[in-house]
C-alpha angles and dihedrals in degrees: 000000000000118000090240093055090044094052091047092053100045112021128067091206100056097171094053094044093044091059091047093048093049087050087056096242101121114044125209100268102147101240133083091220091072094052090048090051092046095043097085090051094044103044117065096202101309104073132101093278089063091052092069101256094147120103124210117206123217111252095251091054091048090049093049091049090049093050091046093048094046091051092045092049095044090052093045096046095041097044094045091047090052092051093052092045095050094047099041093038099054117060095207089058094062101105129139093255093049090052087057088053091051089051090050092047091050090052092051090046089054093047091049095047104034104031116019096052094052094042089051090057088049092049097050097042099034087225135091106226096171098081136242096285095058089043089063092043091049093050090048091053090046090055094039098050094045090049090047092052094048093047093048090051090052090049090050091051092046093047092053 
């Protein structure tokens, strides 16, 4: 995919990103999060970050998002951990269908721990402080865990 087409698809500031892409700063990684993470390093004062693309939430909105995410992550991590513990801890629960449920729970745990937490920080701050390397890893885990969940559900449907 050409840098111009990539910038048009993923970046609101096409002109700024096109110049950065042609300079070789932002590689074709397939997710806008990486470009936002790499923008500050790529642009020397004239990129999209300098054009005021960031958004500051009011304190009450940030607090409400924080409470919602903490509750969501606590339920996701706790519930999926309990499912794994019950199925793996009790011998009579070890059936083919329940192993599929453990696989689904592990995929959801990985999504909750390795993706949602970091994307929440990005959402609240409108900045990716974790670097380009973890951006790539984070996007890999997002695609990997969603694919694992979908394929597990397909396997459950085929097994039944």
